[in-house]
VOTORLO-267087 format. One record per residue (C-alpha): residue number from 1; residue in three letters; y, x, z. Coordinates in nm, 4 decimals, m for minus. Example, Ala and Ser with C-alpha at 12.3 -4.5 7.8 and 13.67 -1.06 7.14 Angstrom:
BEGIN
{k->1&r->ALA&yy->m0.4500&xx->1.2300&zz->0.7800}
{k->2&r->SER&yy->m0.1060&xx->1.3670&zz->0.7140}
This chain:
BEGIN
{k->1&r->MET&yy->11.9503&xx->10.5558&zz->7.7729}
{k->2&r->LEU&yy->12.3140&xx->10.4666&zz->7.8515}
{k->3&r->LEU&yy->12.3822&xx->10.8294&zz->7.9461}
{k->4&r->ASN&yy->12.2528&xx->10.9487&zz->7.6082}
{k->5&r->LEU&yy->12.4621&xx->10.6844&zz->7.4340}
{k->6&r->SER&yy->12.7801&xx->10.8036&zz->7.6051}
{k->7&r->VAL&yy->12.7055&xx->11.1643&zz->7.5094}
{k->8&r->TYR&yy->12.6389&xx->11.0585&zz->7.1507}
{k->9&r->ILE&yy->12.9673&xx->10.8640&zz->7.1297}
{k->10&r->LYS&yy->13.1565&xx->11.1592&zz->7.2778}
{k->11&r->ASN&yy->13.0058&xx->11.4045&zz->7.0272}
{k->12&r->GLU&yy->13.0755&xx->11.1734&zz->6.7332}
{k->13&r->ASN&yy->13.4346&xx->11.1289&zz->6.8492}
{k->14&r->GLU&yy->13.4834&xx->11.5080&zz->6.8697}
{k->15&r->ASN&yy->13.3331&xx->11.5542&zz->6.5236}
{k->16&r->SER&yy->13.5626&xx->11.2869&zz->6.3776}
{k->17&r->CYS&yy->13.8696&xx->11.4466&zz->6.5371}
{k->18&r->THR&yy->13.7724&xx->11.7878&zz->6.3966}
{k->19&r->LEU&yy->13.7245&xx->11.6370&zz->6.0500}
{k->20&r->LEU&yy->14.0669&xx->11.4692&zz->6.0635}
{k->21&r->GLU&yy->14.2265&xx->11.7991&zz->6.1679}
{k->22&r->GLU&yy->14.0700&xx->11.9746&zz->5.8673}
{k->23&r->LEU&yy->14.1976&xx->11.7016&zz->5.6344}
{k->24&r->GLN&yy->14.5476&xx->11.7301&zz->5.7785}
{k->25&r->VAL&yy->14.5478&xx->12.1051&zz->5.7070}
{k->26&r->LEU&yy->14.4319&xx->12.0454&zz->5.3483}
{k->27&r->LYS&yy->14.7126&xx->11.7925&zz->5.2995}
{k->28&r->PHE&yy->14.9731&xx->12.0685&zz->5.2735}
{k->29&r->LYS&yy->14.7831&xx->12.2883&zz->5.0263}
{k->30&r->LYS&yy->14.8381&xx->12.2635&zz->4.6518}
{k->31&r->CYS&yy->14.4867&xx->12.3816&zz->4.5619}
{k->32&r->PRO&yy->14.2717&xx->12.3015&zz->4.8666}
{k->33&r->VAL&yy->13.9341&xx->12.4639&zz->4.9173}
{k->34&r->TYR&yy->13.7156&xx->12.1944&zz->5.0694}
{k->35&r->PRO&yy->13.4767&xx->12.3097&zz->5.3438}
{k->36&r->ALA&yy->13.1163&xx->12.1902&zz->5.3395}
{k->37&r->ARG&yy->13.1872&xx->11.9502&zz->5.6261}
{k->38&r->VAL&yy->13.4510&xx->11.7631&zz->5.4240}
{k->39&r->ILE&yy->13.2314&xx->11.7583&zz->5.1115}
{k->40&r->ARG&yy->12.9408&xx->11.6067&zz->5.3060}
{k->41&r->TYR&yy->13.1660&xx->11.3394&zz->5.4549}
{k->42&r->ALA&yy->13.3222&xx->11.2621&zz->5.1154}
{k->43&r->LEU&yy->12.9815&xx->11.2223&zz->4.9466}
{k->44&r->LEU&yy->12.8564&xx->10.9985&zz->5.2275}
{k->45&r->LEU&yy->13.1652&xx->10.7777&zz->5.2116}
{k->46&r->ARG&yy->13.1750&xx->10.7683&zz->4.8303}
{k->47&r->TYR&yy->12.8153&xx->10.6549&zz->4.7904}
{k->48&r->THR&yy->12.8425&xx->10.4091&zz->5.0791}
{k->49&r->SER&yy->13.1401&xx->10.2256&zz->4.9310}
{k->50&r->LEU&yy->13.3571&xx->10.3248&zz->4.6357}
{k->51&r->GLN&yy->13.6364&xx->10.0885&zz->4.7452}
{k->52&r->ALA&yy->13.6359&xx->10.2335&zz->5.0962}
{k->53&r->TYR&yy->13.6555&xx->10.5854&zz->4.9523}
{k->54&r->LYS&yy->13.9577&xx->10.4941&zz->4.7395}
{k->55&r->LEU&yy->14.1332&xx->10.3366&zz->5.0403}
{k->56&r->VAL&yy->14.0741&xx->10.6410&zz->5.2619}
{k->57&r->LYS&yy->14.1746&xx->10.8777&zz->4.9806}
{k->58&r->ASP&yy->14.5167&xx->10.7112&zz->4.9639}
{k->59&r->GLU&yy->14.5860&xx->10.8391&zz->5.3162}
{k->60&r->PHE&yy->14.3871&xx->11.1636&zz->5.3307}
{k->61&r->PRO&yy->14.3408&xx->11.4502&zz->5.0791}
{k->62&r->LEU&yy->13.9744&xx->11.3855&zz->5.0023}
{k->63&r->PRO&yy->13.8120&xx->11.5475&zz->4.6957}
{k->64&r->SER&yy->13.8661&xx->11.3714&zz->4.3657}
{k->65&r->LEU&yy->13.5953&xx->11.1457&zz->4.2251}
{k->66&r->SER&yy->13.5522&xx->11.3837&zz->3.9293}
{k->67&r->LEU&yy->13.4810&xx->11.6731&zz->4.1673}
{k->68&r->LEU&yy->13.2199&xx->11.4703&zz->4.3537}
{k->69&r->GLU&yy->13.0624&xx->11.3771&zz->4.0224}
{k->70&r->LYS&yy->13.0402&xx->11.7451&zz->3.9232}
{k->71&r->ILE&yy->12.8762&xx->11.8287&zz->4.2561}
{k->72&r->THR&yy->12.6140&xx->11.5550&zz->4.2273}
{k->73&r->LYS&yy->12.5372&xx->11.6459&zz->3.8649}
{k->74&r->GLY&yy->12.5145&xx->12.0177&zz->3.9325}
{k->75&r->GLY&yy->12.8225&xx->12.0935&zz->3.7239}
{k->76&r->ILE&yy->12.9311&xx->12.3800&zz->3.9529}
{k->77&r->ASP&yy->12.7994&xx->12.7263&zz->3.8667}
{k->78&r->PRO&yy->12.6325&xx->12.8508&zz->4.1887}
{k->79&r->VAL&yy->12.6550&xx->13.2165&zz->4.0820}
{k->80&r->LYS&yy->13.0325&xx->13.1980&zz->4.0263}
{k->81&r->ALA&yy->13.0704&xx->13.0119&zz->4.3539}
{k->82&r->ALA&yy->12.8737&xx->13.2826&zz->4.5387}
{k->83&r->GLN&yy->13.0907&xx->13.5495&zz->4.3750}
{k->84&r->LEU&yy->13.4023&xx->13.3624&zz->4.4905}
{k->85&r->LEU&yy->13.2693&xx->13.3505&zz->4.8475}
{k->86&r->LEU&yy->13.2140&xx->13.7268&zz->4.8321}
{k->87&r->SER&yy->13.5635&xx->13.7970&zz->4.6941}
{k->88&r->LYS&yy->13.7197&xx->13.5888&zz->4.9730}
{k->89&r->LYS&yy->13.5018&xx->13.7701&zz->5.2312}
{k->90&r->LEU&yy->13.3473&xx->13.4449&zz->5.3497}
{k->91&r->ILE&yy->13.0023&xx->13.5992&zz->5.3135}
{k->92&r->SER&yy->12.9073&xx->13.9624&zz->5.3654}
{k->93&r->LYS&yy->12.7998&xx->14.1949&zz->5.0859}
{k->94&r->ASP&yy->12.4680&xx->14.2692&zz->5.2590}
{k->95&r->ILE&yy->12.2519&xx->13.9591&zz->5.2372}
{k->96&r->VAL&yy->11.9055&xx->13.8204&zz->5.3001}
{k->97&r->LEU&yy->11.7341&xx->13.6311&zz->5.0184}
{k->98&r->MET&yy->11.5332&xx->13.3410&zz->5.1609}
{k->99&r->ILE&yy->11.2663&xx->13.1583&zz->4.9593}
{k->100&r->ASP&yy->11.0943&xx->12.8313&zz->5.0355}
{k->101&r->GLU&yy->10.8868&xx->12.5753&zz->4.8482}
{k->102&r->MET&yy->10.9226&xx->12.2008&zz->4.8635}
{k->103&r->TYR&yy->10.6356&xx->12.0017&zz->4.7207}
{k->104&r->LEU&yy->10.7134&xx->11.6822&zz->4.5332}
{k->105&r->GLN&yy->10.5449&xx->11.3512&zz->4.4899}
{k->106&r->LYS&yy->10.4669&xx->11.3603&zz->4.1210}
{k->107&r->SER&yy->10.6754&xx->11.1031&zz->3.9353}
{k->108&r->VAL&yy->10.8604&xx->11.0739&zz->3.6044}
{k->109&r->ASP&yy->11.1721&xx->10.8650&zz->3.5359}
{k->110&r->TYR&yy->11.3714&xx->10.8076&zz->3.2202}
{k->111&r->PHE&yy->11.7414&xx->10.8640&zz->3.2901}
{k->112&r->GLY&yy->12.0349&xx->10.9303&zz->3.0573}
{k->113&r->GLY&yy->11.8123&xx->10.9893&zz->2.7568}
{k->114&r->GLU&yy->11.6009&xx->11.2483&zz->2.9384}
{k->115&r->MET&yy->11.2688&xx->11.2490&zz->3.1185}
{k->116&r->ILE&yy->11.3243&xx->11.3565&zz->3.4790}
{k->117&r->GLY&yy->11.0303&xx->11.4972&zz->3.6733}
{k->118&r->CYS&yy->10.8328&xx->11.6731&zz->3.3994}
{k->119&r->ASN&yy->10.8611&xx->11.9732&zz->3.1685}
{k->120&r->GLU&yy->10.8936&xx->11.9728&zz->2.7904}
{k->121&r->GLU&yy->10.5142&xx->11.9392&zz->2.7500}
{k->122&r->GLY&yy->10.5111&xx->11.6277&zz->2.9686}
{k->123&r->SER&yy->10.3411&xx->11.7875&zz->3.2708}
{k->124&r->MET&yy->10.4831&xx->11.6592&zz->3.5996}
{k->125&r->TYR&yy->10.6464&xx->11.9051&zz->3.8357}
{k->126&r->LYS&yy->10.4457&xx->11.9981&zz->4.1435}
{k->127&r->GLY&yy->10.7331&xx->12.1313&zz->4.3512}
{k->128&r->ILE&yy->11.0700&xx->12.3035&zz->4.3742}
{k->129&r->VAL&yy->11.1275&xx->12.6624&zz->4.4831}
{k->130&r->GLY&yy->11.4658&xx->12.7195&zz->4.6472}
{k->131&r->PHE&yy->11.6468&xx->13.0560&zz->4.6665}
{k->132&r->MET&yy->11.9091&xx->13.0827&zz->4.9428}
{k->133&r->ILE&yy->12.1265&xx->13.3746&zz->5.0504}
{k->134&r->VAL&yy->12.2511&xx->13.4388&zz->5.4043}
{k->135&r->GLY&yy->12.4988&xx->13.7120&zz->5.4948}
{k->136&r->LEU&yy->12.4034&xx->13.9678&zz->5.7607}
{k->137&r->LYS&yy->12.7577&xx->13.9541&zz->5.9076}
{k->138&r->GLU&yy->12.9953&xx->13.6903&zz->5.7708}
{k->139&r->SER&yy->12.7548&xx->13.4147&zz->5.6852}
{k->140&r->ILE&yy->12.7530&xx->13.0961&zz->5.4807}
{k->141&r->PRO&yy->12.3985&xx->12.9856&zz->5.3939}
{k->142&r->TYR&yy->12.4201&xx->12.9228&zz->5.0216}
{k->143&r->MET&yy->12.1663&xx->12.8051&zz->4.7659}
{k->144&r->ILE&yy->12.1916&xx->13.0136&zz->4.4483}
{k->145&r->LYS&yy->11.9202&xx->12.8365&zz->4.2516}
{k->146&r->SER&yy->11.6318&xx->12.5902&zz->4.2736}
{k->147&r->LEU&yy->11.3536&xx->12.5834&zz->4.0175}
{k->148&r->PRO&yy->11.1070&xx->12.3016&zz->3.9507}
{k->149&r->GLU&yy->10.7610&xx->12.4171&zz->3.8524}
{k->150&r->VAL&yy->10.4391&xx->12.2526&zz->3.7375}
{k->151&r->GLN&yy->10.2197&xx->12.5168&zz->3.9028}
{k->152&r->ILE&yy->10.3636&xx->12.7626&zz->4.1526}
{k->153&r->LYS&yy->10.1818&xx->13.0952&zz->4.1067}
{k->154&r->GLY&yy->10.2336&xx->13.4440&zz->4.2454}
{k->155&r->GLU&yy->10.3133&xx->13.6056&zz->3.9094}
{k->156&r->TRP&yy->10.5762&xx->13.3441&zz->3.8243}
{k->157&r->LEU&yy->10.7340&xx->13.3683&zz->4.1703}
{k->158&r->LYS&yy->10.7374&xx->13.7492&zz->4.1533}
{k->159&r->GLU&yy->10.9388&xx->13.7385&zz->3.8295}
{k->160&r->GLU&yy->11.1845&xx->13.4850&zz->3.9734}
{k->161&r->ILE&yy->11.2388&xx->13.6927&zz->4.2893}
{k->162&r->ILE&yy->11.3135&xx->14.0043&zz->4.0837}
{k->163&r->LYS&yy->11.5505&xx->13.8061&zz->3.8585}
{k->164&r->ALA&yy->11.7334&xx->13.6673&zz->4.1625}
{k->165&r->ILE&yy->11.7729&xx->14.0142&zz->4.3184}
{k->166&r->GLU&yy->11.8994&xx->14.1663&zz->3.9924}
{k->167&r->LEU&yy->12.1446&xx->13.8788&zz->3.9450}
{k->168&r->LEU&yy->12.2819&xx->13.9125&zz->4.2974}
{k->169&r->HIS&yy->12.3194&xx->14.2893&zz->4.2605}
{k->170&r->SER&yy->12.5043&xx->14.2408&zz->3.9301}
{k->171&r->ILE&yy->12.7774&xx->14.0296&zz->4.0985}
{k->172&r->GLY&yy->12.8330&xx->14.2659&zz->4.3911}
{k->173&r->PHE&yy->12.5780&xx->14.1698&zz->4.6565}
{k->174&r->LYS&yy->12.3154&xx->14.3962&zz->4.8141}
{k->175&r->VAL&yy->11.9878&xx->14.2247&zz->4.8937}
{k->176&r->ARG&yy->11.8517&xx->14.4009&zz->5.1998}
{k->177&r->CYS&yy->11.5399&xx->14.1904&zz->5.2468}
{k->178&r->VAL&yy->11.3482&xx->13.8928&zz->5.1115}
{k->179&r->VAL&yy->11.2092&xx->13.6411&zz->5.3604}
{k->180&r->ALA&yy->10.9461&xx->13.3749&zz->5.2942}
{k->181&r->ASP&yy->10.6683&xx->13.1980&zz->5.4797}
{k->182&r->ASN&yy->10.3185&xx->13.3405&zz->5.4556}
{k->183&r->HIS&yy->10.1913&xx->13.0843&zz->5.2064}
{k->184&r->SER&yy->9.9272&xx->13.2296&zz->4.9735}
{k->185&r->THR&yy->10.1655&xx->13.2108&zz->4.6753}
{k->186&r->ASN&yy->10.4325&xx->13.4107&zz->4.8600}
{k->187&r->VAL&yy->10.1774&xx->13.6662&zz->4.9801}
{k->188&r->SER&yy->10.0580&xx->13.7104&zz->4.6214}
{k->189&r->ALA&yy->10.4159&xx->13.7439&zz->4.4916}
{k->190&r->PHE&yy->10.5056&xx->14.0076&zz->4.7531}
{k->191&r->SER&yy->10.1896&xx->14.2064&zz->4.6767}
{k->192&r->LYS&yy->10.2635&xx->14.1981&zz->4.3040}
{k->193&r->ILE&yy->10.6236&xx->14.3126&zz->4.3600}
{k->194&r->LEU&yy->10.4984&xx->14.6104&zz->4.5625}
{k->195&r->THR&yy->10.2165&xx->14.7181&zz->4.3309}
{k->196&r->THR&yy->10.4274&xx->14.6724&zz->4.0161}
{k->197&r->ASN&yy->10.6845&xx->14.9157&zz->4.1587}
{k->198&r->GLY&yy->10.4304&xx->15.1811&zz->4.2597}
{k->199&r->CYS&yy->10.3918&xx->15.0849&zz->4.6253}
{k->200&r->ASP&yy->10.0894&xx->14.9900&zz->4.8291}
{k->201&r->LYS&yy->10.0438&xx->14.6140&zz->4.8694}
{k->202&r->ASP&yy->10.0681&xx->14.6489&zz->5.2495}
{k->203&r->ASP&yy->10.4027&xx->14.8363&zz->5.2455}
{k->204&r->LEU&yy->10.7051&xx->14.6783&zz->5.4126}
{k->205&r->ALA&yy->10.9623&xx->14.7668&zz->5.1474}
{k->206&r->VAL&yy->10.9967&xx->14.8268&zz->4.7754}
{k->207&r->ILE&yy->11.2364&xx->15.0500&zz->4.5828}
{k->208&r->LEU&yy->11.3530&xx->14.8722&zz->4.2683}
{k->209&r->ASN&yy->11.4591&xx->15.0177&zz->3.9346}
{k->210&r->ASP&yy->11.8262&xx->15.0389&zz->4.0415}
{k->211&r->GLY&yy->11.7275&xx->15.2529&zz->4.3412}
{k->212&r->SER&yy->11.7871&xx->14.9840&zz->4.6028}
{k->213&r->LYS&yy->11.5428&xx->14.9452&zz->4.8898}
{k->214&r->VAL&yy->11.4449&xx->14.5859&zz->4.9671}
{k->215&r->TYR&yy->11.2262&xx->14.4859&zz->5.2620}
{k->216&r->LEU&yy->10.9746&xx->14.2014&zz->5.2286}
{k->217&r->PHE&yy->10.9242&xx->13.9896&zz->5.5403}
{k->218&r->TYR&yy->10.7343&xx->13.6810&zz->5.6507}
{k->219&r->ASP&yy->10.9444&xx->13.4761&zz->5.8910}
{k->220&r->SER&yy->10.8393&xx->13.4679&zz->6.2552}
{k->221&r->VAL&yy->10.8569&xx->13.0888&zz->6.2813}
{k->222&r->HIS&yy->10.5719&xx->13.0375&zz->6.0354}
{k->223&r->LEU&yy->10.3723&xx->13.3242&zz->6.1871}
{k->224&r->MET&yy->10.3950&xx->13.1545&zz->6.5270}
{k->225&r->LYS&yy->10.2995&xx->12.8264&zz->6.3612}
{k->226&r->ASN&yy->9.9846&xx->12.9920&zz->6.2243}
{k->227&r->ILE&yy->9.8929&xx->13.1111&zz->6.5734}
{k->228&r->ARG&yy->9.9420&xx->12.7575&zz->6.7024}
{k->229&r->ASN&yy->9.7265&xx->12.6120&zz->6.4250}
{k->230&r->ASN&yy->9.4503&xx->12.8636&zz->6.4955}
{k->231&r->LEU&yy->9.4512&xx->12.7676&zz->6.8623}
{k->232&r->LEU&yy->9.4373&xx->12.3972&zz->6.7793}
{k->233&r->ASN&yy->9.1682&xx->12.4316&zz->6.5135}
{k->234&r->ASN&yy->8.9401&xx->12.6972&zz->6.6634}
{k->235&r->LYS&yy->9.0230&xx->12.6721&zz->7.0348}
{k->236&r->ARG&yy->8.9773&xx->13.0483&zz->7.0657}
{k->237&r->PHE&yy->9.0685&xx->13.3879&zz->6.9255}
{k->238&r->ILE&yy->8.8137&xx->13.6523&zz->6.8303}
{k->239&r->PHE&yy->8.9734&xx->13.9963&zz->6.8406}
{k->240&r->PRO&yy->8.8178&xx->14.2963&zz->6.6649}
{k->241&r->ALA&yy->8.7286&xx->14.6047&zz->6.8657}
{k->242&r->PHE&yy->9.0480&xx->14.7853&zz->6.9603}
{k->243&r->LYS&yy->9.0592&xx->15.1605&zz->7.0028}
{k->244&r->PHE&yy->9.3751&xx->15.3680&zz->6.9931}
{k->245&r->SER&yy->9.3689&xx->15.7372&zz->7.0659}
{k->246&r->GLU&yy->9.6859&xx->15.8672&zz->6.9091}
{k->247&r->PHE&yy->9.8568&xx->15.9351&zz->7.2419}
{k->248&r->VAL&yy->9.5540&xx->16.0863&zz->7.4163}
{k->249&r->ASP&yy->9.4454&xx->16.4491&zz->7.3895}
{k->250&r->TYR&yy->9.0716&xx->16.4356&zz->7.4571}
{k->251&r->SER&yy->9.0395&xx->16.8160&zz->7.4518}
{k->252&r->MET&yy->9.2793&xx->16.8457&zz->7.7476}
{k->253&r->MET&yy->9.0935&xx->16.5709&zz->7.9314}
{k->254&r->TYR&yy->8.7643&xx->16.7571&zz->7.8779}
{k->255&r->MET&yy->8.9130&xx->17.0836&zz->8.0063}
{k->256&r->THR&yy->9.0525&xx->16.9106&zz->8.3128}
{k->257&r->LYS&yy->8.7193&xx->16.7446&zz->8.3938}
{k->258&r->THR&yy->8.5389&xx->17.0792&zz->8.3464}
{k->259&r->ARG&yy->8.7700&xx->17.2548&zz->8.5942}
{k->260&r->ILE&yy->8.7243&xx->16.9775&zz->8.8501}
{k->261&r->PHE&yy->8.3451&xx->16.9922&zz->8.8086}
{k->262&r->LYS&yy->8.3406&xx->17.3724&zz->8.8574}
{k->263&r->ALA&yy->8.5629&xx->17.3455&zz->9.1617}
{k->264&r->ILE&yy->8.3194&xx->17.1012&zz->9.3183}
């Protein structure tokens, strides 16, 4: 226990020193670009104690309160931010589009004159679908959009995936593949993307209207999780009959056996 505590204190001390070094570098820049590490620290400090944030900001070049307010309210355009990352070569042009669902506990609150947690018809949102991009070389995982939805269906998700790919291509990115877990909604969306574009539903890739080839994958982590769940639930696997003869020439085998039989 004490050994783990000493390791924890050492790691926290190293992280704090690294953060202070980053702040010292930003101190001499007229228009600093705050890394995600500094933003996370600033948000944590700001919403722990406003007075403490103001005191620390007097000594270190932390983000302004107005900037933090824009971040928390979603006032930053994620598409323009992604385009800026691309122009500064902080993320590669070739990217992976990752999709995941987060289910919500249905609830509605009245805030700022608006109803939060439901659509215009008053139906409560079931979940949020997040769309993240990751560069194949230079990489900053970045969320380009998140969409609340009352009922997550394959047709709706298919349209949103296509919209996301077209948007990313329009600002200079090349989506090389789309990755999701093998939830039934994602399977349905992938099948609809393939069949709508003239492919078989079991194909691995689709060629879109702009001529780009995009692969559709299910991530290995969730596939392994399914295997684990099957083992836990069923305690066994039942494999279908397996027969593969592509690499065997039965005619040659027959001729060889015939010659051996005649020799005997």
